[in-house]
TORKEGU-273319 format. One record per atom (N, C-alpha, C, O): z, x, y. Coordinates in steps of 0.001 Angstrom, whole numbers, plus 500000, padded with zeros to 6 digits. Layout:
ZXY/...
END
This chain:
892075023888175338/892181025524175774/890766025803176521/889683025758175937/890963026142178109/890315026432178838/888555027558178216/888673028566177519/887367027097178627/887044028082178161/886447029321178948/885985029062180059/886403030504178554/886342031412179695/885275032713178676/885239032987177476/884510033255179922/883455034243179575/884183035214178677/885327035599178919/883308035682177383/884140036658176585/883155037352175796/882065036794175665/883370038635175164/882334039679174555/883116040085173137/884336040244173089/882447040191172278/882983040491170898/883910042116170997/883367043026171623/885144042335170416/885798043480170789/884670044696170037/884463045759170623/884208044479169114/883497045660168318/882542046047169174/881972047111168932/882222045399170162/881308046300171335/882281047064172265/881750048040172795/883376046889172542/884451047174173364/884370048565172617/884135049667173114/884678048170171012/885277049645170245/884335050729170322/884803051729169777/882947050944170890/882474051617171437/882611052312172574/882021053389172664/883406051839173648/883841051923174334/884882053377174280/885016054502174762/885370052569173479/887081053246173200/886537054724172506/887110055781172771/885254054648171503/885204055880170923/884685056550171569/885145057662171312/883645056670172637/883432057203173889/884483057865174976/884319058804175755/885348057223174790/886662057864175872/887132058783174930/886988059938175330/887688058682173725/888079059341173116/887511060633172841/888157061647173106/886287060695172302/885082061957172673/885549062635173853/885792063838173937/885660061730174795/885658062627176199/887350062863176877/887691063148178025/888385062543175323/889597063268175274/890169062607176538/891080063238177074/889698061138177264/890423060446177796/891518059037177283/891122058279176397/892659058859177841/893371058297177175/893299056821177174/893839056064177980/892456056473176023/891579055122175781/892750053663175916/892668052565176469/893751054325175138/895222053316175065/895914052987176575/896714052124176936/895341053901177163/896237053593178725/895417053038179496/895813052240180346/893520053495179284/893383052491180332/893123050920179571/892848049856180126/893298051178178251/893410049311177734/893979048859177996/893736047682178261/895798049626178226/896398048591178871/896447047928180648/896824046907181222/895749049371181026/895792048926182823/894893047539182757/895118046555183462/893745047653181698/892718046400181485/893288045180181531/892808044215182127/894582045194180749/894995044132180115/894332043923178593/894134042732178352/894083044519177893/893413044494176751/894354045172175382/894785046323175309/894476044273174553/894993045072173670/894296045524172387/893532044825171722/894716046994172082/894084047616171267/894125046881169867/893237047220169084/894805046159169543/894976045780168128/893755045186167798/893127045584166817/893385044361168441/892372043348168500/891009044191168094/890000043530167850/890959045419168027/889545046081167872/889598046154166188/888606046234165463/890820046114165804/890713045732164322/889816044699163604/889049045151162754/889815043220163865/889240042368163930/888027042091164114/887966041397165129/886788042295163582/885705042244163883/885405040479164232/884204040239164108/886011039565164526/885329038583165048/886589038189165979/886846036992166106/887375039143166625/888214038890168125/887148039262168931/886173039991168750/887572038562169910/886918038364171336/888152038803172252/889370038761172081/887169039331173499/888007039603175111/887331039078175967/886126038826175985/888270038873176839/888082038087178023/886884038853178726/887134040045178551/885491038710179565/885118039744180083/885524040184181644/885023041136182242/886381039425182085/886765039740183159/887800041151182865/888005042068183660/888329041006181556/889203042095181437/887892043458181059/887805044576181567/887055042838180044/886299043963179716/885438044669181127/885022045822181233/885352043573182096/884586044306183285/885778045426184088/885556046434184760/887075044781183702/887840046105184349/887792047262183899/887632048236184634/887948047352182378/888060048592181774/886531049138181839/886420050093181070/885491048880182416/884338049628182405/884562050681183950/884129051812184168/885436049738184863/885729050195186160/886595051883185713/886281053072185765/887643051180185340/888265052352185325/887772053118184191/887947054305184465/887151052971182865/886272054043182156/885585054916183238/885886056109183285/884660054392184131/883643055576185004/884657056003186082/884303057053186616/886015055417186646/886891056309186994/887243057475186601/887368058553187181/887411057079185384/888311058230184791/887243059351184066/887620060445183648/886167058974184017/885139060149183412/884318060567184528/883690061626184512/884312059800185443/883223060437186752/882081060345186031/881225061199186259/881831059406185109/880191059554184484/879821058121185356/880426057061185192/878960058280186091/878116057021186382/877178056650185661/876546055736186191/876806056949184694/875837056843183641/876576056506182023/875960056741180983/877899055959182044/878682055973181297/878171055032180165/878287055385178992/877666053963180467/877253052846179963/876120053287178416/876006052821177282/875379054556179285/874528054956178426/874661055826177176/873909055939176208/875996056493177508/876420057127176398/877162056193175505/877239056436174300/877968054648176279/878404054338175120/877284053886174292/877608054250173161/876416053438174233/875580052878173438/875359053579172114/875273053057171003/875265055184172524/875168055832171432/876190055659170200/875810055818169040/877286055381170477/878700054935169866/878423053798169444/879364053520168701/877589052807169454/877226051443168768/876403051301167809/875700052220167389/876403050324167434/875301050000166464/874905048751166013/875655047777165956/873699048765165683/872965047118165747/874298045951164840/874416044730164745/874842046767164486/876039046104163525/877399045661163840/878343045141163246/876997046254165505/878465045725166321/878444044275166838/879452043861167411/877374043468166683/876833042303166875/876935041248165290/875999040648164762/878144041296164905/878144040547164194/877000040490162989/876517041594162741/876516039441162243/875303039446161643/874277039075162348/873286038569161820/874410039323163900/873029039250164280/872569040740164137/871356040937164062/873393041766164095/872393042958164061/871956043233162909/871031044040162825/872555042580161618/871616042893160390/870930042081160460/870235042252159459/870439040935161123/868989039998161353/867941040870161970/866734040725161778/868556041895162816/867984042378163742/867118043799163047/866070044339163401/868033044089161965/867358045453161096/866342044709160219/865369045233159677/866740043264160145/865712042888159135/864550042639159507/863612042640158709/864363042299161198/863541041633161850/861708042088161294/861439043134160704/860992041340161559/859779041706161089/858915042150161908/857983042856161523/859057041867162941/858134042770164297/859492042655165292/860468041906165265/859102043710166145/859797043852167693/859782042309168243/860854042075168801/859192041562168253/858757040080168814/859511039417168060/859518038319168617/860331039312166920/861303039003165949/862273039157166488/862885038211166984/862655040294166540/863780040927166756/864500040423168255/865596039888168421/863404040820169324/863648040022170656/864246038580170886/865255038248171508/863243037761170142/863315036225169682/865162035945169075/865989035073169344/865193037133168203/866533036760167692/867800036934168969/868747036188169222/867323038368169688/868597037885170724/868494036965171384/869535036329171552/867329036492172009/867651035198173176/868499034171172405/869321033420172930/868120034243170741/869029032608170152/870451033398169874/871371032580169860/870803034458169696/872121034776169424/872913035556170387/874014035900169957/872599035949171681/873287036765172296/874491036047172619/875272036773173234/874863035040172451/876109034769173033/877224035264172042/878423035334172310/876490035668170586/877486036646169956/878171037472170716/879396037441170829/877187038495171452/877596039511172091/878629039046173155/879804039374172989/878253038255174308/879372037687175156/877898036537175632/876668036554175683/879043035648175894/878549034399176643/878753034382178143/878859033308178733/878796035237178608/878446035632180232/877307035208180687/877209034321181536/876110035960180025/875043036069180315/874032035291179193/874469034783178160/872853035293179516/871591034656178569/870744035926178689/870988036870179441/869507035795177673/868561035992177595/867098035295177932/867284034202178466/866091035525177818/865102035135178230/863795036154177764/863757037349178054/862776035463177013/861585036407176294/860592035755177098/860339034553177017/859926036720178028/858711036388178383/857536036861178235/857206037902178803/856591036076177337/855015036492176475/854236036782178019/854286036025178988/853615037912177948/852867038456179145/851351038993178362/851355039521177250/850366038799178996/848915038957178154/848620040358177426/847699040634176657/849997041411178040/849575042621177411/850871043355177311/850995044573177431/851904042420177060/853425042589177071/854189041663176665/853799040501176551/855742042173176311/856836041043176392/857757041540177109/858029042729176943/858591040635178249/859550040964178675/860859040425178409/860995039218178207/861799041196178393/863533040778177749/864092040813179235/864352041751179989/864175039499179364/865267039174181120/866542039080180479/866710038476179419/867605039779181230/868935039275181055/869483038080182476/869494038404183664/869762037147182102/870357036073183047/871307036274183093/871975036323182060/871979036545184620/873612036792184720/873741035357185879/872874034733186490/875331035215185812/875756033859187073/875036034408188039/874989035638188024/874257033656189168/874682034091190407/875496034121191266/875155034553192368/876663033731191073/877819033634191889/879304034024190588/879211034051189361/880274034220191262/881407034186190403/881118035382189462/880094036042189634/882025035690188436/881991036942187426/880521037504187159/879443036970186896/881050039105187386/879581039932187017/879652040221185815/880773040062185331/878945040553185207/879185041752184289/879110043187184870/878476043336185914/879670044199184315/879764045446184851/878361046072184789/877839046199183681/877646046514186008/876519047545185382/876510048348184618/875385048494184141/877471049200184099/877438049996182792/877472049154181587/877093049613180509/877881048010181699/878034047180180320/876213046503180503/875783046182179395/875405046318181403/873951046267181287/873349047401180978/872328047188180324/873587048668181203/873315050060180642/873369049969179452/872373050201178767/874206049713179072/874682049831177487/873875049174176855/873163049676175986/873840047649177258/873480046867176129/871386047134175964/870645046872175016/871027047821177538/869531047819177251/869638049113176583/869182049077175440/870085050205176935/869848051318176072/870153051077174614/869638051832173789/871072049935174153/871043049741172328/869957049116172343/869303049571171404/869310048243172923/867890047744172602/867260048975172616/867178049575171545/866809049460173597/865769050405173374/865825051299171950/864902051401171142/867485052072171837/867493052721170397/867229052035169006/866812052566167977/867570050749169224/867375049447167807/866113049432167609/865686049587166465/864974049180169039/863695049359168205/862779050520168274/861621050713167902/863735051270168910/863369052718167862/863025052987166943/861961053454166536/864701052472166125/864950052916164902/864008051890164603/862949052498164444/863865051051164490/862570050057163489/861254050540163514/860624050843162501/860707050637165007/859378051009165309/859027052393165519/857931052622166031/859992053616165117/859481054791165327/860157055766166734/859926055258167831/860723056714166743/860966057201167948/860243057708169043/860607058480169930/859221057186168854/858305057240170374/858161056437170939/857611056493172039/858654055238170337/858479053955171224/858934054257172611/859948054943172742/858336053848173595/859121053646174701/858973052372175701/857843051900175830/859915051866176321/859204051052177112/858188051165178305/857975052144179019/857685050068178336/856622050303179727/857495050372181145/857207051098182097/858605049474181076/858930049118182472/860647048767182198/860923048086181210/861796049271183129/862993048625183395/863455048583184691/863425049452185562/863862047522184705/864284047065186163/865672046952185644/866038046638184512/866532047340186928/867913047252186948/868492046812188429/868126047365189466/869479045704188373/870210044994189347/870995046114189976/871192045950191180/871344046889189605/872121048069189985/871852049074191066/870630048999191186/872353050126192071/872068050911192623/872022052345191530/872712052606190544/870822053154192235/870555053985191138/871662055009191047/871973055340192192/872620055855189829/873867056506190401/873266058139191219/872683058945190494/873454058427192524/873582059538192932/873402060837191925/873964061222190899/872558061203192576/871933063048191763/871773063065190188/872221063983189500/871143062049189711/871119061775188385/869729061122187894/869145060382188687/869323061298186964/867756060700186528/868409060371184884/867549060291184007/869717060203184498/869990059681183519/869590058383182667/869841058199181476/868991057623183442/868587056515183004/866780056988182258/866425057147181090/866096057072183424/864899057628183159/865250058472181370/865080058047180228/865660059476181784/865565060758180625/865986059652179314/865021059329178621/866945059225179035/867700058152178081/866784057007177900/866886056503176781/865949056472178653/864917055548178368/863901056001178232/863080055552177433/863771056667178727/861873057263178353/861196056558178891/860147056310178296/861408055890180226/860633054866180840/860733055051182350/861538055805182897/859859054310182949/860020053938184441/861164053104184470/861382052205183659/862136053526185742/863225052672185902/862995052219187045/862412053065187722/863320050563187990/863422050464188836/864625050106189125/865094049259188364/865378050512190088/867010049968190726/866439049025191713/865304048674192035/867798048712192116/868179047607193316/867025046299192920/866499045569193761/866862046251191819/865801044908191263/866526043517191576/867628043361192101/865389042286191002/865725041290190877/866870040497190239/867660039587190493/866381041685188884/866870041138187608/867251042234186736/866572043209187058/867821042437186034/867557043348184759/866655042886183466/866921041853182854/865619043701183126/864401043680182168/864109044724181642/864380045835182098/863438044462180476/862946045630179961/861544044959179351/861453043870178786/860633045775179585/859106045551179166/858458046617177996/858191047805178173/858314045938176933/857650046379176022/856045045856175444/855796044720175041/855253046787175511/853678046742175091/853447045843173957/854107046076172944/852582044801173942/852345043569173217/852154044119171991/852659043609170991/851394045235171941/850766045794170377/852224046229169987/852407045633168926/853096046779170205/854253047583169860/855135045998169485/855826045940168468/855037045068170201/855753044036169575/855398043347168490/856262042683167917/853887043377167938/853269042609167247/853160043325166001/852949042764164925/853317044676166166/853221045581164719/854165045113164040/855335044847164318/853361045006162819/854546044641161160/855316045633161383/854911046466162194/856600045831160758/857975046457160651/858017046769159030/857962045906158154/858112047997158852/858129048251157404/859481047949156966/859789047934155774/860084047772157669/862011047326157327/861894045983157445/862917045513157944/860946045043157153/861080043875157476/861754042810156522/861233043062155435/862461041958156371/862727041538155063/863216039984155286/864382039886155669/862574038894155122/862629037646155658/863810036987154838/864423036037155323/864012037312154041/865093036698153553/866651037012153545/867671036333153423/866363038340153730/867805038599154766/868014038555156055/869203038459156360/867129038599157068/866968038008158214/867655036352157941/868775036007158317/866689035507157219/867181034230156827/868686033808157117/869225033038157912/869246034914155813/870526034569155409/871549034909156403/872674034408156385/871161035739157248/872243036318158492/871751035862159581/872414036204160560/870607035050159876/870486034280161066/871517032677160724/872002031923161567/871583032575159250/872508031374159013/874118031996159437/874835031278160134/874462032919159125/876163033784159694/875898033394161070/876753032613161486/875005033681161897/874655033824163154/874999032655163599/876055032419164187/873937031684163287/874516030397164004/876024029563163065/876370028502163584/876509029822162317/877716029214161960/878962029958163371/879783029377164080/878554031491163274/879812031888164447/879263031181165713/880059030401166236/878392031273166134/878341030144167186/878572029226167478/879008029000168606/878369028270166546/878533026868166203/880290026964166723/880829026574167758/880886027703165418/882432027920166019/882791028382166969/883951028096167265/882079029248167861/882721029620169084/882433028800170156/883182028755171132/881499028197170077/881431027358171098/881913025354170914/881750024369171634/882464025575169710/883160024176169593/883834023790170372/883666022607170665/884801024470171022/885765024153171900/885430024319173576/886120024383174594/884820024333173445/884220024648174870/883635023226175845/882428022996175910/884268022686176286/883555021483177184/882268021419177977/881497020468178104/882182023063178657/881080023224178938/879638023125178533/878663022826179224/879739023538176865/879222023160176157/878758021931175483/877591021769175128/879897020894175284/879844019630175096/878764019021176032/877682018486175788/879428019286177186/878679018648178313/877110018902178511/876387017964178846/876667020006178327/875075020516177961/874499020212176768/873287020116176577/875579020022175759/874613018956174665/874607017820175153/873524017236175175/875447017345175536/875029015790176029/874106015495177257/873617014389177487/873904016754178112/872592016875179091/871181016651178162/870217015919178388/871409017445177190/870394017941176160/869636016421176084/868523016151176536/870373015704175527/870060014490174897/869398013579175518/868439012906175141/870314013604177099/870093012449178059/868860012346179036/868224011327179304/868618013904179612/867692014102180650/866292013314180388/865739012859181390/865861013175179503/864773012646179574/864736011288179849/863656010770180132/865813010597179806/866243009077180398/866437009365181748/866745008283182248/866429010220182619/866607010548183987/867697010720184351/868617010283183660/868002011520185740/869285012232185829/870629011495185716/871001010537186392/871292012135184717/872628011698184476/873748011865185754/873812012801186551/874457010864185697/875474011183186814/876986011539186144/877265011084185034/877857012307186825/878461012925186415/880244011944185600/881215012220184895/879648010771186358/880735009623185833/880355009219184251/881142009133183308/878696008967184250/878402008610182896/878697009594181800/879032009220180676/878546011078182198/878860011967181158/880180011983180975/880616012257179857/881028011697182018/882290011420181452/882695010533180486/883411010739179506/882120009443180892/882602008300179879/881684008617178621/882382008294177660/880816008952178285/880299009698176805/881038010688176310/880829010983175134/881944011349176970/882796012444176642/884202011898176247/884854012337175300/884545011025176967/885514009747176156/886716010480177517/887913010383177242/886381011089178742/886938011275179722/887088010568181005/886261009667180862/887556010418182039/887715010079183384/887108011173183929/887036012267183369/886597010865185187/885731011568186208/886651012623186376/886361013793186129/887787012237186803/888778013109187484/888873014315186418/888592015458186780/889249014056185184/889448014865183954/888534015825183489/888795016852182864/887404015388183860/885762015957183646/886043017453184581/885890018611184192/886606016850186234/885954017922187014/887073018723186832/886941019912187122/888453018228186296/889652019324186587/889376020373185293/889478021593185418/888989019664183954/888922020939182721/887760021666183102/887713022764182547/886730021404183925/885314022296183618/885533023472185252/884741024390185461/886789023147186255/887317023998186842/887581024929186183/887071026036186358/888751024560184966/889558025584184699/888373026506183922/888733027615183527/887000026100183693/886248026777182854/885287027466183901/884136027832183661/885912027574185030/885100028216186098/883956027895186260/883267028770186786/883266026604185919/882326025846186041/882311024269186698/883396023687186684/881334023669187175/881125022187187827/879986021479186750/879166022161186136/880084020043186639/878992019284186575/877906019793186655/877074020123185810/877978019885188546/876410020099189276/875839021413188565/874700021325188109/876474022536188438/876222023734188066/875735024031186509/875069025044186299/876073023139185423/876009022726184232/874766022023183975/874235021994182865/874295021441185040/873209020217185221/872487021173185574/871757021481184632/872227022152186950/871291023046187615/870662023958186248/869498023866185859/871927025024185511/871759025417184628/870757024718183451/869602025103183269/871240023892182871/870757023690181738/869149023473182070/868185023825181391/869174022864183181/867516022472184096/867078023624183858/866361023840182881/867378024406184573/866642026060184705/866182026581183303/865011026861183045/867207026681182440/866629027192181329/865784026315180488/864981026965179819/865712024804180288/864708024431179936/863321024422180855/862171024314180427/863649024532181909/862274024530182956/861588025666182346/860444025503181922/862119026703182265/861614028440181897/861014028076180741/859791028210180773/861494027634179664/860933027470178743/859613026930178607/858562027473178267/859923025546178998/858679024490179415/857185025547180165/856022025833179879/857918025735180940/856615026741182142/855891027792181275/854700028047181456/856688028436180266/856028029777179068/855033028780178387/853963029303178076/855163027471178098/854308026827177818/852907026083177963/852994024953178444/852088026367177747/850746026176178840/850269024528178629/849569023945179457/850702023992177561/851058022344177242/851196021869178246/850175021438178782/852357021741178884/853379021018179588/852853021251180494/852686022445180741/852191019964181694/851915020035182698/853240020111183714/854262020487183141/853370019823185083/854655020527185998/854802018669186009/855960018286186174/854053017886185896/854733016546186020/855739015894184892/856762015241185096/855021016342183398/855578016301182290/857369016820182663/858461016254182622/856929018036182979/858604018894182777/859509018149183779/860675017893183478/858946017778185043/859904017070185925/860676015788185159/861857015447185217/859474015174184372/860083014079183367/861161014295183098/862218013885183577/860802015358181828/861478015645180713/863162016320181156/864137016449180416/863038016618182450/864169017125182936/865096015958183877/866189016134184417/864276014782183855/865305013748184381/864862013749186025/865596013165186822/863763014357186443/863432014130187810/862551012891187963/861883012491187009/862536012142189409/861752011260189497/860398011750189809/859624010793189829/860094012327189939/858852012894190231/858321014819190101/859132015708189842/857401014965190258/857140016534190584/858066017288191468/858869018203191285/857555016368192809/858088017116193782/859260017618194159/859449018493195003/860510016707193135/861820016756193550/862007018120192549/862774019036192846/861103018102191200/861701019195190396/861180020642191202/861889021646191122/859940020662191951/859303021685192571/860309021890193375/860841022991193230/860894020992194425/861636021717195207/863448022398194941/864143023146195628/863762021466193198/864793022288192870/864248023412192107/865031024358192194/863102023727191309/863012024928191035/863010026014192244/863338027171191980/862601025612193718/862356026845194619/863596026896194946/864090027991195214/864277025859194989/865807026701194830/866755027132194228/867892027360194642/866188027300192919/866800028040191524/866234029800191693/866820030879191613/865098029476191905/864250030896191815/863695031225193139/863642032446193290/863410030784193804/863009031297195277/861284031253195066/860636031888195899/860684030674194205/859232030276194036/859159028658193169/859953027993192504/857642028504193652/857370026953192973/857050027404191446/856674028513191067/857330026110190587/856762026479189502/855619026809188861/855551027138187677/854559026710189759/853365026828189233/852995028571189630/852019029192189207/853741028937190263/853809030451190741/854588031336189659/854232032504189510/856031030620188619/856158031029188149/855500031186186910/855368032234186276/855125030130186638/853873029892185197/852758031007185707/852254031554184727/852471031273186391/851321032343186628/851466033574186390/850680034350185848/853092033853187046/853808035506187389/853753035665185701/853089036603185261/854544034629184614/854521034484183273/853546034773182363/853621035175181202/852481034468183172/851011034277182051/850865032977181439/849995032705180612/851701032222181849/851590030547181296/850670029828181903/850890028623181782/849646030110182562/848820029004183013/847785029219182177/846771028553182383/847795030143181102/846253029461180368/846331028376179404/847130028254178476/845129027401179853/845097026179179247/845901025297180146/845904024170179651/846571025335181234/847187024614181904/846606023785182474/847124022672182573/845050024105183168/844460023254183658/843996021696182834/843885020556183284/843789022289181379/843516021276180521/844617020376180565/844500019152180516/845600020947180649/846893020153180419/847913019236181505/848988018669181307/847397019319182244/847650018964183788/847570016915183696/848462016119183990/846120016630183170/846571015682183212/846633014628182316/846294013486182626/847085014975181118/847495014562179938/848934015286179554/849310016456179624/849754013704178987/851152014211178321/850945014977177314/849908014857176661/852036016045176957/852164016499175643/852109015547174588/852410014359174707/851587016287173216/851815015430172151/852878015330171918/853704015963172575/853192014627171056/854489014024170638/855356013491171408/856394013025170939/
END
């Protein structure tokens, strides 16, 4: 079955609650968006993101509210995200909570991914979205970020405020709803969707932390993700790449053989999943590169070889193509250059 971007129906249920509270015919909008309202009763069911994006557009048109996503967040709860919600509630610190979001975000939706960037005085949670093709509705990003801030305040105290929020979307005309709800400086038309929290706030122990409860729900979250991703050829390709990248750049023909497919079949099935071997290879390398660059023990050369490049210059050209900046500039911006000078002339241990 082709792999498509999906979202939990329990998250979409918050849209319906918001529409019903405003006396908007949610059933009619669900029908226009091609969504079956009956699926809302199944906590494990998922909707295609293409249809939920259509629902967001219809909902904004019906309500006339460009800040609808912020309102939807007030009708959701951490428990809208399956076992991940309970892990969040039991997290020992906000940093712990943010790390769980990064690991298990595909429970909510597998269209985008998260990155947690550690800085000298802050932590930034960045939403990474596809550079082309299907894009999340701006209101869905609003809703997620608002939900994130609300959850953080529920754990750390109502006075908690992000240091900065950046959004790719344009600012809704004639309103300051984002600044008012998020209680933070908000920059629109930005390069990425991001929330920055003060480091001290992220490291402060939370009274609600419960290690055992968090572990139990982490395991449920892992099981759910494994079941969700089992049928995806793109995920199988990604797993195979992770196992082979350090041996050099794998060819599509080799990957097809490793998966017991012909090259033609691999290409056709990946096209049905709206991706390609080259896209998955680039995405996998970029995700690993960001992780390695945030660890000052890895030299640029070490990272290049671990990602299957012949030398550091090949990796640098690829990273510049992906992000518009050199790996060294990314590392400095992320605060990852601490100790990097000592790591440049030696391989990582192990």
